[in-house]
C-alpha positions in Angstrom: 93.7 -53.3 -45.4 91.3 -51.1 -47.4 88.6 -51.7 -44.6 91.0 -50.9 -41.2 92.4 -48.0 -43.0 88.9 -46.5 -43.3 88.1 -46.9 -39.4 91.3 -45.4 -38.3 90.4 -42.2 -40.7 87.2 -42.2 -39.1 88.2 -41.8 -35.7 90.9 -39.4 -36.4 89.9 -37.0 -38.7 87.9 -33.9 -37.6 86.4 -33.4 -41.3 86.0 -36.4 -43.1 83.8 -38.4 -45.9 81.9 -41.2 -44.3 78.4 -42.3 -43.9 77.3 -39.1 -41.3 75.5 -36.0 -42.0 74.8 -32.9 -40.0 70.7 -34.1 -40.2 71.4 -36.5 -37.7 73.5 -35.3 -35.0 71.4 -37.0 -32.5 72.7 -40.7 -34.1 76.8 -39.8 -34.4 79.5 -42.7 -33.4 81.5 -42.9 -31.3 79.8 -42.9 -28.5 81.7 -40.2 -27.4 80.1 -37.7 -29.9 76.4 -38.6 -27.7 77.8 -39.2 -24.1 80.9 -37.4 -23.8 81.1 -34.7 -21.0 83.7 -32.0 -22.8 82.5 -31.7 -26.5 82.6 -28.9 -29.1 80.7 -26.3 -30.0 79.7 -24.7 -26.5 78.0 -21.1 -26.5 80.3 -18.3 -25.4 79.7 -15.2 -23.5 81.6 -12.8 -21.2 79.2 -13.0 -18.5 80.5 -17.2 -17.9 83.9 -16.4 -18.7 86.7 -16.3 -16.1 89.5 -13.1 -17.4 92.9 -14.5 -18.0 96.0 -13.9 -18.6 97.9 -15.3 -21.8 101.3 -13.8 -23.3 100.9 -12.7 -27.0 100.5 -15.1 -29.9 103.5 -15.5 -32.3 102.6 -16.9 -35.9 105.2 -17.5 -38.0 104.5 -17.7 -41.9 100.9 -16.9 -42.2 101.6 -13.8 -44.3 103.5 -15.6 -46.8 101.8 -16.8 -50.2 100.9 -20.4 -49.7 100.1 -23.4 -52.6 97.4 -25.1 -51.4 94.6 -27.9 -52.2 90.9 -26.7 -51.5 88.8 -29.9 -51.4 85.2 -30.2 -51.0 84.5 -33.2 -49.1 80.9 -32.8 -48.8 81.0 -32.1 -45.1 82.7 -28.9 -45.6 85.0 -27.3 -47.9 88.7 -27.9 -46.5 91.9 -25.3 -47.1 95.5 -27.5 -47.0 99.0 -27.0 -47.3 100.5 -28.3 -50.7 103.6 -28.9 -49.8 105.3 -29.6 -45.8 108.5 -26.8 -46.5 107.4 -23.7 -45.0 104.1 -25.0 -42.6 102.6 -21.9 -40.8 103.5 -22.7 -37.2 102.2 -20.5 -34.0 103.2 -20.6 -30.3 102.3 -18.4 -27.4 99.0 -17.6 -26.0 99.5 -20.0 -23.1 100.1 -23.3 -25.7 102.5 -25.9 -24.4 105.1 -25.7 -27.9 104.9 -24.7 -31.8 101.5 -25.9 -33.4 101.6 -27.0 -37.3 98.9 -25.7 -39.2 97.3 -28.9 -40.8 94.6 -27.5 -42.8 91.3 -25.3 -42.3 87.7 -25.6 -43.1 84.7 -23.6 -43.3 81.0 -24.0 -41.2 78.4 -21.9 -42.6 76.3 -21.0 -39.8 79.0 -20.7 -37.3 78.9 -23.7 -34.4 79.9 -21.5 -31.9 78.0 -18.3 -31.1 78.8 -15.4 -29.1 76.7 -13.4 -26.8 73.7 -15.7 -28.2 74.1 -14.6 -31.6 75.2 -17.3 -34.4 76.7 -16.0 -37.3 76.9 -17.0 -41.2 80.0 -18.6 -41.4 82.7 -19.7 -39.1 86.4 -20.6 -39.9 88.3 -23.5 -38.4 92.2 -23.4 -38.6 93.5 -27.0 -37.2 96.9 -27.7 -36.2 98.9 -30.1 -34.0 101.9 -29.9 -31.9 105.1 -30.3 -33.8 106.4 -33.0 -32.1 104.0 -35.2 -33.6 105.1 -36.6 -36.9 101.1 -35.5 -38.5 97.8 -34.4 -37.6 96.5 -37.9 -37.1 99.7 -39.0 -35.2 98.7 -35.9 -33.1 95.4 -36.5 -33.1 95.8 -39.5 -30.4 97.5 -37.6 -28.0 94.4 -35.0 -27.9 94.1 -35.4 -24.4 97.7 -34.4 -24.3 97.7 -31.1 -25.7 98.4 -32.9 -29.3 96.1 -31.0 -31.2 94.6 -27.1 -31.2 91.9 -25.4 -33.5 91.9 -21.5 -33.6 88.4 -20.2 -34.6 87.0 -17.4 -37.1 83.3 -16.2 -36.9 82.8 -14.4 -39.5 79.2 -11.4 -39.6 77.5 -10.1 -42.6 78.7 -6.9 -44.4 76.4 -5.7 -47.3 79.5 -6.0 -50.1 81.9 -8.6 -51.0 85.4 -9.6 -49.2 88.0 -9.1 -52.1 89.9 -12.0 -50.3 87.2 -14.1 -50.3 86.8 -14.0 -54.3 89.6 -15.6 -55.0 88.5 -18.4 -52.5 85.2 -18.8 -53.9 86.2 -19.2 -57.7 87.9 -22.1 -56.9 85.1 -23.4 -54.3 82.8 -23.5 -57.5 85.3 -25.8 -59.3 84.5 -28.5 -56.5 80.7 -27.6 -55.9 79.4 -30.0 -57.7 80.8 -33.6 -56.7 82.1 -34.8 -53.3 85.7 -35.8 -52.8 87.0 -33.6 -55.9 89.5 -30.5 -55.6 91.3 -28.2 -57.2 94.6 -26.6 -56.4 94.2 -22.7 -55.0 97.6 -20.6 -55.5 98.8 -17.5 -53.5 96.3 -18.5 -50.4 97.3 -15.9 -47.2 96.1 -17.7 -43.7 96.3 -14.3 -42.4 93.7 -12.7 -44.9 91.5 -14.5 -42.7 92.6 -14.1 -39.1 91.6 -11.1 -37.6 94.4 -8.0 -37.1 93.7 -8.6 -33.7 94.0 -11.5 -31.9 95.2 -10.3 -28.2 91.2 -11.2 -27.5 90.1 -14.1 -27.5 88.1 -17.1 -25.4 90.2 -20.9 -24.2 88.6 -23.7 -23.6 88.9 -27.4 -23.5 86.6 -29.4 -26.2 86.3 -31.5 -29.0 85.4 -32.3 -32.7 82.9 -31.0 -33.9 82.2 -34.1 -35.9 82.7 -37.7 -35.9 85.3 -38.9 -34.2 84.6 -35.8 -31.6 87.9 -36.8 -29.9 88.3 -34.9 -26.9 91.3 -32.6 -25.4 91.2 -30.4 -28.4 92.1 -27.0 -27.1 90.3 -24.0 -28.4 91.0 -20.8 -29.2 87.8 -18.2 -30.2 88.8 -14.9 -31.3 86.6 -12.4 -30.1 86.4 -10.3 -33.3 84.5 -11.0 -36.2 85.4 -10.5 -39.7 83.1 -9.9 -42.3 81.7 -11.4 -45.6 78.6 -10.7 -47.7 75.7 -13.5 -47.7 76.0 -13.8 -51.2 80.0 -15.1 -50.9 78.2 -17.1 -48.1 75.9 -18.6 -50.7 78.6 -20.6 -52.2 79.6 -22.5 -50.1 75.9 -23.5 -49.4 75.8 -24.6 -52.7 78.8 -27.3 -53.0 77.0 -31.0 -53.1 77.5 -33.8 -50.9 77.4 -37.6 -51.4 73.5 -37.6 -52.2 74.2 -35.0 -55.0 71.9 -32.2 -52.5 73.1 -28.9 -51.5 74.8 -28.6 -48.2 72.7 -25.6 -47.1 74.3 -25.9 -43.4 76.8 -28.0 -41.8 76.9 -27.0 -38.1 76.8 -28.9 -35.3 74.7 -27.9 -32.2 75.5 -26.4 -29.2 76.9 -28.7 -26.6 76.8 -28.3 -22.7 79.3 -26.8 -20.7 79.1 -29.2 -17.7 82.2 -28.9 -15.5 84.6 -27.3 -17.8 85.3 -23.4 -16.9 85.8 -20.9 -20.2 88.5 -18.0 -20.1 89.0 -14.9 -21.9 92.3 -12.6 -22.8 90.2 -8.9 -22.7 92.0 -7.5 -25.8 93.5 -4.2 -24.8 91.5 -2.2 -28.1 88.5 -3.3 -25.7 85.7 -4.0 -28.2 83.3 -6.6 -26.5 82.6 -10.1 -27.9 80.6 -10.0 -30.8 81.7 -6.5 -32.3 84.2 -6.6 -35.2 87.3 -5.2 -35.5 85.9 -2.7 -38.2 83.3 -1.4 -35.3 85.7 -0.9 -32.8 88.5 0.9 -34.7 85.6 3.6 -35.1 84.6 3.1 -31.2 88.7 4.8 -31.5 88.3 6.8 -33.6 85.1 8.3 -32.2 87.4 8.8 -29.0 90.5 10.9 -30.5 88.2 12.9 -32.5 86.2 14.2 -29.3 88.6 14.6 -27.7 90.2 16.6 -30.1 87.8 18.8 -30.0 87.3 19.0 -26.7 91.4 20.0 -26.6 90.6 23.0 -29.3 87.4 24.5 -27.5 89.0 26.6 -25.7 
């Protein structure tokens, strides 16, 4: 019975503890990981994307202080709600219904690239359609829109980012042993999501680790957030089951094949790959020039 449970978990979970590593990606199983035509991640670029119009996202519960469990599972750092009450939900944005947050996890370096740039960190927020009883059940119906993943990319900042310090203190408690976990209270998801979520890429892909289930609806936000190199290094210090530091945990880019990439252009107008602060700086510059022009006679 234990063997059956382990096999079932292997094919339904995105980030799991099993005998696979990021060093042997060419040997991942099941076969869809190697042969699947709609695998993730992919290279994102405005030149490859078709502009589309989606309604705004509606996020419920993303501002609340959450009690969560942070875990080193040997392949990533995961953060999972510690209770089933007030689970964050998201809808809108062209999604077929409401989706509940199952967990989030991190990749260092980024798995997706934007305009040819690979970022130092990528966060995935994994959600499943609320009509299913669990993420495991929903992943069996991935091809029917059962699972959606939202990705946030982080750029290097010269200074530490305060919001990350709370998380990284918990990471230090689990870094030495695979499957070690600790409580992380006061976690606010919105602190790790760009203020402007109106700009994003949308495409159909897969989970980025075995079992590589296809049919996943991906949303990759155009705006990026900051993190310092010292903070990234804390993630890189966590240990695998072989007691080796997990210095990188990103999957190689996959072929686009016959897929179409859609992009929703934010009204803020910041191009892909720029961060929100840079976008605001451009807005402030336009305002300054306009004011100077108005008062110059």
